[in-house]
C-alpha positions in Angstrom: 13.9 26.2 14.6 11.1 27.1 16.9 7.5 27.6 15.7 7.7 31.3 16.0 10.8 31.4 13.7 9.2 29.5 10.9 7.8 31.7 8.1 4.7 30.9 6.1 5.4 30.2 2.4 9.0 29.4 3.0 10.3 27.4 0.0 13.1 24.8 0.2 14.4 22.9 -2.8 15.3 19.3 -1.9 18.4 17.9 -3.6 17.9 15.2 -6.3 17.9 11.5 -5.7 18.1 8.8 -8.4 16.0 5.7 -8.0 18.4 2.7 -8.3 16.8 -0.4 -9.8 18.4 -2.9 -7.4 17.4 -0.9 -4.3 13.9 -0.4 -5.8 13.4 -4.2 -6.2 14.9 -4.9 -2.7 12.5 -2.5 -1.1 9.6 -3.9 -3.1 10.4 -7.5 -2.1 10.3 -6.5 1.5 7.6 -3.9 1.8 5.4 -4.0 -1.4 6.0 -7.4 -3.1 3.6 -7.1 -6.0 4.7 -8.2 -9.5 4.5 -4.6 -10.9 7.5 -3.8 -8.6 9.4 -7.1 -8.6 8.8 -9.1 -11.9 10.2 -7.4 -15.0 8.4 -9.8 -17.4 5.1 -9.2 -15.8 5.6 -5.4 -15.6 6.4 -5.2 -19.3 2.9 -6.4 -20.0 1.2 -3.7 -17.9 0.2 -0.2 -18.9 3.5 1.1 -17.4 5.6 -1.0 -19.8 8.1 -1.9 -17.1 8.9 -2.0 -13.4 7.8 1.0 -11.4 9.0 2.0 -8.0 6.8 1.5 -5.0 5.2 4.9 -4.2 6.3 5.0 -0.6 9.9 4.2 -1.5 9.9 7.0 -4.1 8.6 9.4 -1.5 10.9 8.3 1.2 13.9 8.7 -1.1 13.2 12.4 -1.5 12.1 12.7 2.2 15.5 11.4 3.3 17.2 14.2 1.4 15.0 16.7 3.1 15.6 15.3 6.6 19.4 15.6 6.1 19.0 19.4 6.2 15.8 19.6 8.1 15.3 23.3 8.9 13.2 22.5 12.0 15.9 20.3 13.5 16.0 20.0 17.3 12.7 21.7 17.8 10.7 19.0 15.9 8.7 17.0 18.5 7.1 14.5 16.2 5.2 14.0 13.0 1.4 14.2 13.2 0.2 13.1 9.8 1.2 12.6 6.2 -0.7 12.2 3.0 0.8 11.2 -0.4 -0.9 11.5 -3.7 0.7 9.8 -6.8 0.2 11.2 -10.3 2.8 9.5 -12.5 4.9 6.4 -12.2 8.5 6.4 -11.1 10.9 4.1 -13.0 14.4 2.9 -12.2 16.9 5.5 -13.2 14.4 8.4 -12.7 15.9 11.4 -10.8 13.5 13.0 -8.3 13.7 16.5 -6.8 11.4 18.1 -4.3 10.1 21.5 -3.6 8.9 22.0 0.0 6.6 24.9 0.9 5.5 25.8 4.5 1.8 26.0 3.8 0.4 26.5 7.3 1.5 27.3 10.8 -0.8 26.9 13.8 0.0 27.4 17.5 -1.7 24.8 19.5 -0.8 25.7 23.0 2.1 27.3 25.0 4.4 24.4 24.2 3.9 23.5 20.6 2.2 24.1 17.3 1.7 22.5 13.9 3.7 23.2 10.8 2.2 21.9 7.5 4.8 21.1 4.8 3.7 20.7 1.2 6.2 18.8 -0.9 5.8 18.6 -4.7 8.1 15.9 -6.2 9.2 16.1 -9.8 11.0 13.7 -12.1 13.9 14.6 -14.4 11.5 15.8 -17.1 10.0 18.3 -14.7 6.7 16.3 -14.4 4.9 16.3 -11.1 4.9 12.7 -10.0 3.6 13.0 -6.5 2.6 15.4 -3.7 2.9 15.1 0.0 1.4 17.0 2.9 3.0 16.4 6.2 2.0 18.0 9.6 4.8 18.3 12.1 4.5 19.1 15.8 7.1 21.8 16.6 8.2 23.3 19.9 7.3 26.9 20.8 9.7 29.2 22.7 8.7 28.9 26.4 
């Protein structure tokens, strides 16, 4: 979808994904090997009471479901930036869903512009666990 076709305030619901314990630990052992993510006995003694998923892994699990049906598709040039804020822990077995809103559109030149995507991510209890703001560079019609 070209920049000119994208509508401000478009909302897209991102399908749910369940955080699997084995995958969570595997990811943590490679990319975020702190005991809070990898050592159950240690994690039980923390304020969280058990293992929590690495934040980036939780986000990427939802992002992957968005990308499968990416509405920008072939007109996406590249990502420009992303910012994630975490509000609540994500545990193994949690099911996450996302709600994407197109929050800004800016034409940069004759060839491309920026689309800002705001993604709120909720757990199965409906609690907001994180928010992401991603800027994507998108083609303009020539």
